[in-house]
C-alpha positions, -999 to +999 in steps of 0.1 A: +155-712+569+158-677+556+159-641+567+138-612+553+156-579+550+134-548+548+148-514+538+128-491+561+118-459+542+093-435+557+069-431+527+034-438+516+043-471+498+054-505+509+090-509+520+113-528+496+125-561+509+144-592+499+151-627+512+185-642+521+194-676+534+206-679+569+241-687+557+242-657+534+230-633+561+254-648+587+283-635+566+271-599+569+261-604+606+297-613+615+307-578+605+282-561+628+291-551+664+260-551+686+261-546+723+238-557+751+201-549+747+187-527+775+156-506+783+157-473+765+169-443+786+176-406+779+212-416+769+201-443+745+201-440+707+165-432+696+145-454+672+145-432+640+113-413+634+123-393+604+114-390+567+133-412+542+157-439+552+154-452+588+176-483+588+169-520+580+146-545+596+155-582+600+129-609+604+135-647+606+114-667+580+104-703+580+077-728+590+095-737+622+091-702+636+058-696+654+046-660+649+048-652+686+084-665+687+098-644+658+120-615+669+120-585+646+153-565+649+157-530+635+192-518+627+207-484+622+245-478+618+247-469+655+220-490+673+198-521+673+162-523+684+142-554+694+113-563+718+112-527+730+149-527+740+179-509+724+216-517+721+245-497+709+259-509+676+286-502+651+278-515+616+279-508+579+247-520+563+256-507+528+271-541+516+241-560+529+217-536+510+236-529+478+250-564+472+214-576+471+194-548+453+187-571+424+166-593+447+141-565+452+111-570+429+089-543+413+115-515+408+107-494+378+142-481+375+169-498+396+196-473+387+175-443+399+163-462+430+199-470+440+210-434+436+181-420+456+186-447+483+223-438+486+214-402+490+188-410+517+212-432+536+239-405+535+215-379+547+203-401+576+238-408+588+248-371+585+218-359+606+218-388+631+237-369+658+212-341+656+183-366+660+201-381+690+205-347+707+168-338+701+158-372+715+177-365+748+161-330+751+125-342+747+129-376+763+109-368+794+082-349+775+051-364+758+046-357+721+015-337+729+037-314+750+061-311+721+035-304+694+009-276+694-022-285+715-047-306+696-081-292+707-103-305+679-108-336+659-097-334+622-133-345+612-164-359+629-155-396+623-118-395+635-104-400+670-082-375+687-046-384+676-028-406+701+007-396+691+024-412+721+010-446+713+019-443+677+055-435+685+065-464+707+091-490+696+064-516+692+046-498+664+070-473+649+083-497+623+048-499+607+042-461+606+042-440+575+027-407+565-002-424+548-012-444+579-020-413+600-049-405+576-063-440+572-056-460+603-089-450+620-108-464+590-091-498+587-072-503+620-044-515+598-012-501+582-027-500+547-013-490+514-033-467+491-064-484+479-058-516+499-086-510+524-112-508+496-098-534+473-083-510+449-046-510+458-024-491+434-003-510+409+013-481+390+035-453+404+044-436+372+014-413+368-016-399+387-038-410+357-021-439+340-052-451+322-064-486+313-064-512+340-036-494+359-044-479+393-024-450+406-015-441+442-038-411+439-067-433+427-061-457+456-061-430+482-093-415+468-109-450+469-100-452+506-120-420+512-094-392+508-104-362+487-085-354+455-076-318+448-062-300+419-026-288+421 
């Protein structure tokens, strides 16, 4: 049996993840303080809906786990989220993340990735109190009341945005900025090019050449329009 740890980053590419044995994860879990899970209220810590780092997601792996029985838990330094419920928490996930960075595959430059991740985590923690206050202020309002009125569709083939549905605990973990432009085409949380069989494999250039496919090329393949900049 094992546990999949996903570093949740709000971006247009797949979240980095790694696998730990149950025993290895248990050593970190013993250092976490997690309270009783309850239905979210105005006083609860909000599920993070911000750019950049948003916490870590824990998912049990193994053939003995039926898909419908697997509980996915999302952790921030001050809260835990699972099955639409929330619990207060006190935890330091830095050891869990940075002790195991070498287990993440596909990093072009591990040193730069680590530095940027450290900065993103620090920014998230520093601004978390502000996020919490804003959550309490707008708890009783719908997102359509918060944002400007959406009177028209973005284009003839797209539905009117259902922001309230997209920002529930059940789906927030799969959201990213690219999804909002493509979900109506694929009904999935696709990565650039995945919907049309041309998923990116190179992030170093917009025009890498050869057999390499850039994020931009993948997005254009999905139906977005490339523009000069």
